[in-house]
C-alpha positions as CSV (number, residue, x, y, z in Angstrom):
1,X,18.6,-53.5,-17.7
2,X,21.1,-51.2,-16.0
3,X,20.1,-48.4,-18.4
4,X,16.4,-49.0,-17.6
5,X,17.1,-48.9,-13.8
6,X,19.2,-45.7,-14.2
7,X,16.4,-44.1,-16.3
8,X,13.8,-45.1,-13.7
9,X,16.0,-43.7,-10.9
10,X,16.5,-40.4,-12.8
11,X,12.7,-40.2,-13.4
12,X,12.0,-40.9,-9.7
13,X,14.5,-38.2,-8.7
14,X,12.9,-35.6,-10.9
15,X,9.4,-36.5,-9.6
16,X,10.6,-36.2,-6.0
17,X,12.3,-32.9,-6.8
18,X,9.2,-31.6,-8.4
19,X,7.1,-32.5,-5.3
20,X,9.5,-30.5,-3.1
21,X,9.7,-27.4,-5.3
22,X,7.2,-24.7,-4.5
23,X,7.1,-25.5,-0.8
24,X,8.3,-22.7,1.6
25,X,10.6,-23.7,4.4
26,X,10.6,-22.2,7.8
27,X,13.8,-20.3,7.0
28,X,12.1,-18.6,4.1
29,X,9.4,-17.2,6.4
30,X,9.5,-14.1,8.6
31,X,7.4,-12.2,11.1
32,X,5.8,-8.9,10.0
33,X,4.5,-6.7,12.8
34,X,2.2,-3.8,11.6
35,X,1.5,-0.9,13.9
36,X,-0.4,2.3,13.3
37,X,0.2,5.9,14.3
38,X,-1.3,9.3,13.5
39,X,-0.8,13.0,12.9
40,X,-3.4,15.3,14.5
41,X,-6.5,16.9,12.8
42,X,-6.9,20.6,12.8
43,X,-10.6,20.6,13.7
44,X,-10.9,21.3,17.4
45,X,-14.4,19.8,17.5
46,X,-13.0,16.3,16.8
47,X,-12.2,14.5,20.1
48,X,-11.5,11.0,18.6
49,X,-11.3,9.2,15.3
50,X,-12.3,5.5,15.6
51,X,-11.4,3.2,12.7
52,X,-12.3,-0.5,12.6
53,X,-9.8,-2.7,10.8
54,X,-10.8,-6.2,9.5
55,X,-7.8,-7.2,7.4
56,X,-4.6,-6.4,5.5
57,X,-3.4,-7.2,2.0
58,X,0.2,-7.5,1.0
59,X,1.7,-7.6,-2.5
60,X,5.2,-8.6,-3.4
61,X,7.3,-6.5,-5.7
62,X,8.1,-9.5,-8.0
63,X,4.6,-10.9,-8.1
64,X,1.8,-10.3,-10.6
65,X,-0.5,-12.4,-8.5
66,X,-3.4,-11.2,-6.5
67,X,-3.0,-9.5,-3.1
68,X,-2.1,-11.8,-0.2
69,X,-4.9,-11.7,2.2
70,X,-4.4,-11.4,6.0
71,X,-7.7,-11.5,7.9
72,X,-8.1,-11.0,11.6
73,X,-10.8,-10.2,14.2
74,X,-12.1,-6.7,13.8
75,X,-10.0,-4.2,15.7
76,X,-11.2,-0.7,16.5
77,X,-8.5,2.0,17.2
78,X,-8.8,5.6,18.1
79,X,-6.2,7.0,15.7
80,X,-6.4,10.4,17.3
81,X,-4.9,9.0,20.5
82,X,-1.8,7.9,18.6
83,X,0.1,11.1,18.2
84,X,3.7,12.3,19.1
85,X,5.2,8.9,18.2
86,X,2.7,6.7,20.0
87,X,1.6,3.5,18.2
88,X,-0.8,0.6,18.5
89,X,0.0,-2.8,17.1
90,X,-2.6,-3.9,14.5
91,X,-1.4,-7.3,13.4
92,X,1.5,-9.8,13.6
93,X,1.7,-12.5,10.9
94,X,4.2,-14.9,9.3
95,X,4.8,-14.2,5.6
96,X,7.3,-15.4,3.0
97,X,10.5,-13.3,2.7
98,X,10.7,-10.7,-0.1
99,X,10.0,-7.1,-0.9
100,X,6.6,-5.7,-0.2
101,X,5.6,-3.1,-2.7
102,X,2.1,-2.3,-1.6
103,X,-0.1,-2.7,1.5
104,X,-3.9,-2.3,1.7
105,X,-6.0,-1.8,4.8
106,X,-9.5,-3.2,4.8
107,X,-12.0,-1.5,7.1
108,X,-15.5,-2.2,8.4
109,X,-17.1,0.9,6.9
110,X,-20.1,0.6,9.2
111,X,-18.0,1.0,12.3
112,X,-15.8,4.1,11.5
113,X,-16.8,7.2,13.3
114,X,-15.6,10.4,15.0
115,X,-16.4,11.6,18.5
116,X,-17.1,15.3,18.4
117,X,-18.2,17.9,20.9
118,X,-21.7,17.3,19.6
119,X,-21.6,13.5,19.9
120,X,-20.8,10.5,17.7
121,X,-20.8,11.0,13.9
122,X,-20.3,8.0,11.5
123,X,-17.9,8.6,8.6
124,X,-18.5,7.8,5.0
125,X,-15.6,5.4,4.0
126,X,-15.7,4.8,0.2
127,X,-14.5,1.3,-0.8
128,X,-12.9,0.7,2.5
129,X,-14.3,-2.8,2.9
130,X,-14.0,-3.8,-0.7
131,X,-10.7,-2.7,-2.4
132,X,-9.2,-1.3,0.9
133,X,-7.0,1.7,1.2
134,X,-3.5,1.5,-0.3
135,X,-0.5,2.8,1.6
136,X,2.5,4.6,0.2
137,X,5.9,3.0,0.9
138,X,7.6,-0.4,0.6
139,X,9.7,-2.6,2.9
140,X,11.8,-5.8,2.9
141,X,10.8,-9.0,4.8
142,X,14.1,-10.7,5.8
143,X,14.3,-14.5,5.5
144,X,14.0,-16.0,8.9
145,X,13.9,-12.7,10.6
146,X,11.5,-10.0,11.8
147,X,10.4,-6.6,10.4
148,X,8.5,-4.0,12.3
149,X,6.7,-1.5,10.2
150,X,4.4,1.4,11.1
151,X,1.5,2.9,9.1
152,X,1.1,6.6,9.6
153,X,-2.5,7.7,9.1
154,X,-2.4,11.4,8.5
155,X,-5.8,12.3,9.8
156,X,-5.3,16.0,8.9
157,X,-5.5,14.9,5.3
158,X,-7.7,11.8,5.7
159,X,-10.7,13.2,7.6
160,X,-12.8,15.7,5.7
161,X,-15.9,17.6,6.8
162,X,-18.5,19.0,4.5
163,X,-22.3,19.7,4.4
164,X,-22.9,15.9,4.3
165,X,-20.9,15.1,7.4
166,X,-17.5,13.5,7.9
167,X,-15.7,11.3,5.4
168,X,-12.5,9.2,5.6
169,X,-10.1,9.0,2.7
170,X,-6.9,7.9,4.3
171,X,-3.5,9.1,3.4
172,X,-1.3,6.3,4.7
173,X,2.5,6.1,4.7
174,X,4.4,2.9,5.6
175,X,7.8,3.1,7.2
176,X,10.3,0.4,8.4
177,X,10.9,1.3,12.0
178,X,14.7,0.9,11.7
179,X,14.9,3.5,8.9
180,X,13.3,6.4,10.7
181,X,14.2,9.1,13.2
182,X,12.4,12.1,14.7
183,X,12.6,15.8,15.3
184,X,11.5,17.3,18.5
185,X,11.9,20.5,20.5
186,X,10.2,23.7,21.7
187,X,8.3,26.6,20.1
188,X,8.5,30.0,21.8
189,X,7.6,32.2,18.8
190,X,5.1,35.0,19.3
191,X,1.7,33.5,18.8
192,X,-1.8,34.8,19.9
193,X,-3.0,33.2,23.1
194,X,-6.2,32.1,21.4
195,X,-4.5,30.6,18.3
196,X,-3.1,27.2,17.4
197,X,0.6,26.7,16.5
198,X,0.9,24.0,13.8
199,X,4.2,22.7,12.6
200,X,4.5,21.0,9.2
201,X,7.5,19.0,8.0
202,X,8.3,19.0,4.2
203,X,10.8,17.0,2.4
204,X,13.7,19.4,1.4
205,X,12.7,22.0,-1.2
206,X,9.1,20.7,-1.7
207,X,7.4,23.7,-0.1
208,X,5.3,25.8,-2.5
209,X,3.5,29.1,-1.8
210,X,0.3,27.4,-3.1
211,X,0.4,25.2,0.0
212,X,-1.5,27.9,1.9
213,X,-4.4,27.9,-0.5
214,X,-7.6,26.5,1.0
215,X,-7.7,23.8,-1.8
216,X,-4.2,22.6,-1.0
217,X,-4.3,22.9,2.8
218,X,-0.6,22.0,3.2
219,X,-1.2,18.8,1.2
220,X,2.5,18.2,0.4
221,X,3.6,18.1,4.0
222,X,4.8,14.6,5.0
223,X,3.9,15.2,8.7
224,X,2.4,17.8,11.0
225,X,2.0,18.3,14.8
226,X,0.3,20.7,17.2
227,X,2.9,22.8,19.0
228,X,0.4,25.2,20.8
229,X,1.6,24.1,24.2
230,X,5.2,24.9,23.3
231,X,6.5,21.4,22.7
232,X,6.5,19.3,19.6
233,X,7.4,15.9,18.2
234,X,7.6,14.9,14.6
235,X,8.1,11.2,14.6
236,X,8.5,8.4,12.0
237,X,10.4,10.5,9.5
238,X,12.5,8.6,7.0
239,X,16.2,9.5,6.8
240,X,16.7,12.7,4.9
241,X,16.5,16.5,5.1
242,X,13.4,18.5,6.0
243,X,12.1,22.0,6.0
244,X,9.8,22.9,8.9
245,X,7.0,25.4,8.5
246,X,5.4,27.1,11.5
247,X,1.8,28.1,11.0
248,X,-0.8,30.0,13.1
249,X,-4.4,28.8,12.9
250,X,-7.4,30.4,14.6
251,X,-9.3,28.5,17.4
252,X,-11.4,26.7,14.7
253,X,-8.3,25.3,13.1
254,X,-8.5,27.6,10.1
255,X,-5.3,28.9,8.6
256,X,-4.3,32.5,9.3
257,X,-0.6,33.0,8.6
258,X,2.8,31.4,8.1
259,X,5.1,32.5,10.9
260,X,8.3,31.3,9.3
261,X,10.6,28.4,8.4
262,X,13.4,26.3,9.8
263,X,15.2,24.9,6.8
264,X,17.6,22.0,6.2
265,X,16.9,19.9,9.3
266,X,18.6,16.6,9.0
267,X,17.1,13.3,10.2
268,X,19.1,10.1,10.7
269,X,17.8,6.6,11.5
270,X,17.2,5.8,15.1
271,X,18.2,9.4,16.1
272,X,16.4,12.3,17.6
273,X,17.2,15.8,16.3
274,X,16.3,18.5,18.8
275,X,15.7,22.1,17.8
276,X,14.3,25.2,19.5
277,X,12.0,27.4,17.3
278,X,11.7,31.1,18.3
279,X,11.4,34.5,16.6
280,X,15.2,34.6,16.2
281,X,15.7,31.2,14.6
282,X,12.6,31.4,12.3
283,X,13.3,32.5,8.7
284,X,10.6,34.9,7.7
285,X,7.9,34.1,5.1
286,X,8.5,36.4,2.2
287,X,5.7,36.6,-0.5
């Protein structure tokens, strides 16, 4: 009888343990805040880029399961207004702790448009409402804590204009806010009064002379900013070393010439690196 009671007790213990396994305690959850920011477009005709978000999808590094859906009321944001480090919070949600390997952004493709000098033009957004647009970059959700991340929509690469109108194919980079710094300063190089001064940031030693080709269009730059007014900010840069490339564009945003380089600029987390770019400090572009 004692053996039977002991066996029943063991069975009951296993059953109760099984019922508790698989549940997620409050201490295993964390708050994830997703914000968005942007780098400028080169097209002077574009006054605003309005994107309507309807959801996010998160996938954990150790999971082969489907994407974790986070739906919310549609939110329309003018990404072009979020330059020079400005951000807009997109969503805050409680998620289980772990490492996020991928994030997808789901859009209402019928409500994405640009405001131009000629009026509103709706963009073609392939698959934006179905599979969503995947971002580059991963981050860790700490158990019982909070993580603030920012999605950098590089509109210079994402918004394209052709004979059929505008299209949106986002190039999105995710960064953990505590792991980034910025570079800012002034530009006093000799530039034509009617031209644009565009500053590109490249991860160290990734510049290639083919970047100036029309088909490449500085595609390997991690960030860009308009420095025509003499000041610039390159925010949301992950820790590392960067090479800066100063470019002169005509009034239509079309590339004309590379003015020079500032190489080996270090960026540390939560730190601002300030530099002054002029004809003396610029290293010449030698073909």
